[in-house]
C-alpha positions as CSV (number, residue, x, y, z in Angstrom):
1,M,106.5,-38.5,154.1
2,S,110.0,-36.9,153.3
3,K,111.1,-36.6,149.9
4,A,113.7,-38.5,148.1
5,F,116.4,-37.6,146.0
6,I,119.2,-38.6,143.7
7,S,122.2,-37.0,144.8
8,A,125.1,-39.0,143.0
9,V,126.0,-41.2,140.1
10,C,128.8,-43.6,138.9
11,M,128.6,-46.2,135.8
12,T,131.5,-48.4,134.6
13,K,132.1,-48.6,130.9
14,I,130.1,-51.6,129.6
15,G,131.9,-54.6,127.6
16,R,133.6,-57.6,127.7
17,H,135.6,-57.2,131.0
18,F,137.0,-60.9,131.0
19,K,139.5,-59.4,133.9
20,L,137.1,-58.3,136.1
21,G,134.8,-60.6,138.4
22,I,131.5,-58.8,139.9
23,K,132.8,-58.2,143.0
24,N,135.7,-55.9,141.1
25,L,132.6,-54.2,139.3
26,I,131.0,-53.6,142.3
27,H,134.3,-52.0,143.8
28,E,134.4,-49.7,141.3
29,V,131.1,-48.0,141.5
30,T,131.5,-47.8,145.1
31,A,134.5,-45.9,145.3
32,C,133.6,-43.4,142.7
33,I,130.6,-42.9,144.8
34,E,132.8,-42.8,147.7
35,E,135.1,-40.3,146.8
36,K,132.2,-38.0,145.3
37,T,130.3,-37.9,148.4
38,G,133.1,-38.4,151.2
39,S,130.9,-40.9,153.0
40,R,129.7,-44.6,153.1
41,P,125.7,-45.0,152.6
42,D,123.5,-46.2,155.3
43,Y,122.1,-48.9,153.6
44,L,123.2,-50.9,150.2
45,I,120.3,-52.7,147.9
46,V,121.7,-54.5,144.9
47,A,120.1,-55.6,141.9
48,S,121.3,-58.4,139.5
49,T,119.3,-60.6,138.0
50,L,121.4,-63.2,136.7
51,S,124.1,-63.2,139.4
52,A,122.9,-66.8,140.7
53,L,123.2,-68.1,137.0
54,Q,126.3,-66.3,135.5
55,T,128.5,-66.2,138.4
56,H,126.9,-68.8,140.6
57,Q,126.7,-66.5,143.9
58,L,123.5,-66.0,145.8
59,D,123.1,-63.2,148.2
60,I,125.4,-61.0,146.1
61,A,124.1,-58.0,148.7
62,S,125.9,-59.5,151.6
63,I,129.1,-60.7,149.8
64,A,129.3,-57.2,148.5
65,T,129.1,-55.9,152.0
66,Q,132.1,-58.5,153.2
67,Y,134.2,-57.5,149.5
68,L,133.5,-53.5,150.7
69,G,134.3,-54.3,154.3
70,W,130.8,-52.7,155.0
71,S,129.9,-54.8,157.7
72,D,127.8,-52.0,159.6
73,V,125.8,-51.5,156.2
74,P,122.6,-53.6,155.7
75,S,122.1,-54.7,152.4
76,I,119.3,-56.7,150.1
77,R,119.6,-57.8,146.7
78,V,116.5,-57.2,144.2
79,E,115.9,-59.3,141.2
80,T,112.8,-58.6,138.5
81,G,113.9,-59.6,135.4
82,E,114.6,-56.7,133.2
83,T,113.5,-54.0,135.6
84,S,115.6,-55.1,138.6
85,G,117.3,-52.1,138.4
86,I,114.4,-49.8,138.7
87,A,112.8,-51.9,141.2
88,A,115.7,-51.7,143.4
89,L,115.5,-47.9,142.6
90,E,111.9,-48.1,144.0
91,L,112.6,-50.1,147.3
92,A,115.3,-47.0,147.9
93,Q,113.3,-44.4,147.8
94,H,110.5,-45.9,149.7
95,I,113.1,-47.1,152.6
96,V,114.8,-43.3,152.6
97,R,111.1,-41.7,152.2
98,S,109.9,-43.9,155.3
99,G,112.8,-42.6,157.5
100,A,114.5,-45.6,158.2
101,A,117.7,-44.4,156.2
102,S,119.1,-41.1,154.8
103,K,121.4,-42.6,152.4
104,V,120.9,-45.3,150.2
105,L,123.3,-47.0,147.8
106,V,121.8,-48.6,144.8
107,I,124.0,-50.5,142.5
108,G,123.1,-52.8,139.4
109,V,125.7,-55.1,138.1
110,E,125.9,-58.0,135.9
111,K,128.6,-60.5,134.7
112,M,127.5,-61.8,131.6
113,T,130.7,-62.9,129.6
114,E,132.1,-65.9,131.9
115,Y,130.5,-68.4,129.8
116,P,129.5,-68.5,125.8
117,S,126.7,-66.6,124.2
118,S,124.4,-69.8,124.2
119,K,124.4,-70.2,127.7
120,V,123.8,-66.4,128.3
121,N,120.7,-66.3,126.0
122,A,119.7,-69.7,127.6
123,D,119.7,-68.1,130.9
124,Y,118.1,-65.0,129.8
125,A,115.4,-66.2,128.7
126,K,114.2,-68.1,131.9
127,I,112.4,-64.5,132.1
128,L,109.3,-65.9,130.5
129,D,107.5,-68.6,132.2
130,Y,109.7,-71.4,132.7
131,D,106.9,-74.1,132.6
132,T,104.8,-72.9,130.0
133,E,106.9,-70.8,127.5
134,Y,110.9,-71.9,128.0
135,V,110.6,-75.8,128.5
136,R,109.0,-75.2,125.0
137,N,112.1,-73.0,123.8
138,I,110.2,-70.1,123.0
139,T,113.0,-67.3,123.6
140,P,112.5,-63.4,124.1
141,P,114.1,-62.8,120.6
142,N,111.3,-65.1,119.2
143,Y,108.3,-63.0,120.6
144,A,109.9,-59.8,119.9
145,A,109.9,-61.2,116.2
146,L,106.3,-62.1,116.3
147,V,105.9,-58.6,117.5
148,M,107.8,-56.9,115.2
149,K,105.9,-58.9,112.2
150,E,102.3,-58.3,113.5
151,Y,103.8,-54.5,114.3
152,M,104.5,-54.6,110.6
153,R,101.2,-56.1,109.2
154,K,99.2,-54.0,111.6
155,Y,100.9,-50.7,110.5
156,G,102.2,-51.6,107.2
157,A,105.9,-50.6,108.5
158,T,108.6,-51.6,106.4
159,R,111.7,-53.0,107.6
160,D,113.7,-49.7,106.8
161,D,110.8,-47.8,109.1
162,I,111.7,-50.2,112.0
163,A,115.4,-49.6,111.5
164,E,114.8,-46.1,112.2
165,W,115.2,-47.0,115.8
166,P,118.9,-48.6,115.9
167,V,120.4,-46.3,113.3
168,K,119.3,-43.4,116.2
169,M,120.3,-45.1,119.0
170,H,123.8,-46.0,117.6
171,A,123.9,-42.3,116.8
172,N,123.8,-41.6,120.2
173,A,126.0,-44.4,121.7
174,V,129.3,-42.8,119.6
175,N,128.8,-39.9,122.1
176,N,128.6,-42.0,125.1
177,P,131.7,-43.3,126.9
178,Y,130.1,-45.7,129.0
179,A,128.6,-47.5,125.9
180,Q,129.2,-50.8,124.1
181,L,128.7,-50.3,120.5
182,R,130.0,-46.6,120.1
183,F,129.7,-46.8,116.0
184,P,127.1,-45.7,113.6
185,V,125.0,-47.9,111.8
186,S,122.9,-47.3,108.3
187,K,119.4,-48.9,107.7
188,E,121.0,-51.1,105.2
189,A,123.4,-52.6,107.6
190,V,120.5,-53.1,109.9
191,S,118.4,-55.1,107.6
192,K,121.6,-57.3,105.8
193,A,122.9,-58.1,109.3
194,M,122.5,-61.7,110.8
195,V,119.4,-63.0,111.2
196,I,118.6,-63.8,114.7
197,S,114.8,-64.2,114.5
198,E,113.1,-62.9,111.3
199,P,113.3,-60.5,110.6
200,I,115.3,-59.7,113.7
201,T,118.5,-59.0,112.8
202,L,121.7,-58.8,115.5
203,L,121.9,-54.8,114.9
204,D,118.1,-54.8,116.0
205,A,119.0,-56.4,119.2
206,F,121.3,-55.6,122.5
207,P,124.5,-56.7,123.0
208,I,125.8,-59.1,125.6
209,G,128.2,-57.0,128.1
210,D,129.4,-56.6,131.6
211,G,128.6,-53.6,133.8
212,A,127.7,-51.6,136.9
213,A,126.1,-48.4,137.8
214,G,125.3,-46.6,141.1
215,V,122.8,-44.2,142.3
216,L,122.5,-42.9,145.8
217,V,119.1,-42.2,147.1
218,T,119.0,-39.7,149.8
219,N,116.6,-37.4,151.8
220,E,116.5,-33.3,151.6
221,S,119.0,-32.9,154.6
222,A,121.9,-35.5,153.1
223,R,120.9,-34.5,149.3
224,S,123.5,-32.4,147.6
225,K,123.3,-29.3,145.5
226,D,122.5,-30.9,142.1
227,A,120.1,-33.1,143.1
228,L,117.1,-34.3,141.3
229,E,113.8,-35.3,143.3
230,I,111.9,-38.5,142.5
231,V,108.4,-37.5,142.1
232,A,106.7,-41.2,141.7
233,T,107.4,-44.2,140.9
234,A,104.8,-46.6,138.8
235,S,104.6,-50.3,137.9
236,A,102.4,-52.9,136.6
237,T,102.2,-56.6,135.3
238,A,100.6,-58.2,132.3
239,P,98.9,-61.6,130.9
240,P,101.9,-63.2,128.9
241,L,102.3,-62.5,125.3
242,Y,100.2,-65.6,124.2
243,L,96.9,-64.8,126.1
244,R,96.7,-61.0,124.9
245,E,94.2,-59.8,122.3
246,D,96.7,-57.2,120.7
247,V,100.7,-58.2,120.6
248,T,101.7,-54.7,119.4
249,E,100.6,-53.5,122.8
250,L,102.5,-53.1,126.1
251,P,99.8,-53.3,128.3
252,A,101.6,-53.0,132.3
253,T,103.5,-50.1,130.2
254,K,100.6,-48.6,129.5
255,T,98.8,-49.3,133.1
256,A,101.5,-47.9,134.7
257,W,101.3,-44.8,132.7
258,V,98.0,-44.2,133.3
259,S,98.6,-43.9,137.2
260,L,101.4,-41.7,136.3
261,R,101.1,-39.5,133.8
262,R,98.7,-36.8,135.9
263,K,102.4,-36.2,137.5
264,L,103.5,-34.5,134.4
265,S,100.7,-31.5,134.8
266,T,101.0,-29.8,131.5
267,H,104.2,-31.2,130.4
268,K,104.4,-33.1,127.0
269,L,106.5,-36.5,126.9
270,S,107.7,-35.4,123.7
271,E,109.3,-32.4,125.3
272,V,111.0,-34.7,128.6
273,A,114.3,-36.3,128.7
274,L,113.1,-39.9,128.1
275,Q,114.3,-43.5,128.7
276,V,112.9,-46.3,127.4
277,H,113.4,-49.9,127.0
278,D,114.4,-51.4,123.8
279,S,116.0,-54.6,124.4
280,Y,114.8,-54.9,120.7
281,S,113.7,-52.5,118.3
282,I,110.3,-53.3,118.3
283,Y,110.1,-52.4,121.8
284,G,111.7,-49.0,122.0
285,I,108.5,-48.2,118.9
286,L,105.7,-49.8,121.0
287,A,106.9,-47.9,124.3
288,L,106.8,-44.7,122.6
289,E,103.2,-45.7,121.3
290,A,102.4,-46.7,125.1
291,L,103.5,-43.6,126.6
292,E,101.7,-41.8,124.3
293,V,104.3,-39.4,123.0
294,C,102.5,-40.5,119.5
295,E,99.2,-42.7,118.0
296,G,100.1,-46.3,117.4
297,G,102.2,-46.9,114.4
298,K,103.6,-43.5,114.0
299,A,106.7,-43.9,116.5
300,C,108.8,-44.7,113.4
301,Q,107.9,-41.5,112.2
302,V,108.9,-39.1,115.1
303,I,111.5,-41.0,116.6
304,S,114.4,-38.6,114.7
305,N,112.7,-35.3,116.1
306,L,112.9,-36.8,119.6
307,E,116.6,-35.3,120.8
308,Y,116.6,-36.5,124.5
309,L,115.5,-40.0,123.6
310,N,117.7,-42.6,125.0
311,V,120.3,-40.1,124.7
312,G,123.5,-42.7,125.7
313,G,122.2,-45.2,122.8
314,G,119.6,-47.3,124.8
315,L,120.1,-50.7,125.8
316,K,120.5,-51.2,122.0
317,A,123.5,-49.5,121.7
318,R,124.7,-48.7,125.4
319,G,124.0,-52.2,126.3
320,H,122.2,-54.3,128.6
321,P,123.6,-55.6,131.6
322,I,120.4,-56.7,132.9
323,G,120.2,-56.0,136.4
324,A,122.3,-52.5,136.2
325,T,120.2,-51.4,133.0
326,G,117.4,-49.4,135.0
327,L,120.5,-47.5,136.8
328,Y,122.6,-46.5,133.9
329,Q,119.3,-45.1,132.4
330,V,118.8,-42.9,136.0
331,A,122.6,-42.1,135.9
332,E,122.6,-40.9,132.7
333,T,119.8,-39.2,133.0
334,Y,120.8,-37.5,136.0
335,E,124.1,-36.2,134.2
336,L,121.7,-35.0,131.3
337,M,120.6,-32.6,133.7
338,V,123.2,-31.6,135.9
339,E,126.5,-31.3,133.6
340,G,125.5,-32.5,130.3
341,F,125.9,-36.2,128.6
342,A,127.0,-37.9,125.3
343,G,127.4,-34.2,124.2
344,K,124.3,-32.9,125.1
345,Q,122.3,-31.0,127.8
346,Y,118.7,-30.8,128.9
347,G,117.4,-28.1,130.7
348,G,113.7,-29.2,131.1
349,E,112.2,-29.9,134.6
350,Y,111.6,-33.5,134.1
351,A,112.7,-36.6,132.9
352,L,110.6,-40.1,132.7
353,I,112.2,-43.6,133.0
354,H,110.7,-46.7,131.5
355,S,112.0,-50.0,132.2
356,M,110.3,-53.9,131.4
357,S,111.1,-57.1,131.3
358,G,110.2,-59.6,128.4
359,P,107.6,-58.4,125.7
360,D,106.0,-56.4,128.9
361,Y,105.4,-59.0,132.0
362,N,106.0,-56.1,133.9
363,A,107.2,-52.6,133.5
364,R,108.2,-50.0,135.9
365,L,108.4,-46.0,135.5
366,T,110.1,-43.4,137.6
367,L,109.5,-39.6,136.9
368,L,112.4,-37.5,138.2
369,R,112.2,-33.4,138.1
370,R,114.9,-31.0,138.8
371,W,114.6,-29.8,142.3
């Protein structure tokens, strides 16, 4: 099969875009990609998790092609919870490798500010099992709080130890022009912020915001001179949190990583540009341990030393427009490796993107390489 490449990326600033609808956000990204490449894609994939619930729109991919005047471009929507963006990218590279299309545009988009936060959070909670978790009023922050408590008990970690994560993420986001929360925070501010689900505070959690990101996936003949190769992808699912023996591990992430790590050869993940899912501080910490960047219980000690970790601020500070988040991760990484991003330039060969939904109910990894 032929190779697949990332040849162009575009992003909108994440925020509360009250004057922009979901189609406006899509148009902003597609116009940017067309300007960079001078052509339309052969195929459009739209990743959106909450469009049916938040904007009452089904089949957003077809609506997008109508709005753009792309009646000759086939389209499809992808939804896998919080990993929707990376799932869409995975589908795009399969389409390109198969030879069915030479240029596939993947757009992640989410409009999350049409309603009060209470409705957004209620809709977001449906990434959990509706029958066994949602109807019993179990929510993603409840689970994250449970996991964080157990992690602190198991490893003797303190509240300040966990706060290393949001402090670093906010420091990174200051230099990211697309980030939602572009301000630094202190450990004291994190611990004293409003409690969401004890011990998780507001500054441990992602903000609610709108956004869209686009990634153009091409074959070798259509690739740009600065293209990154999609070396491999991997995905896995895991049992629900209430059936796990150890809630401080991410089993789906571990399974996906085992199937992918041999592709890195002798490279250490601590030296690779790395994007991990951190909807809550504790999940970023657990991701580092599941990906074997460090041993269990040691992540808080290495966070400050990882120069190319979540350079845009992660979900925590860049923002988390759910269906678009994975593509923001990819777009940031592309810019970091090609022209520099958020005040940093990565000259290494590989980058790894990690995305997961809920408390690791499904996980997806994408390995990129400089071509």
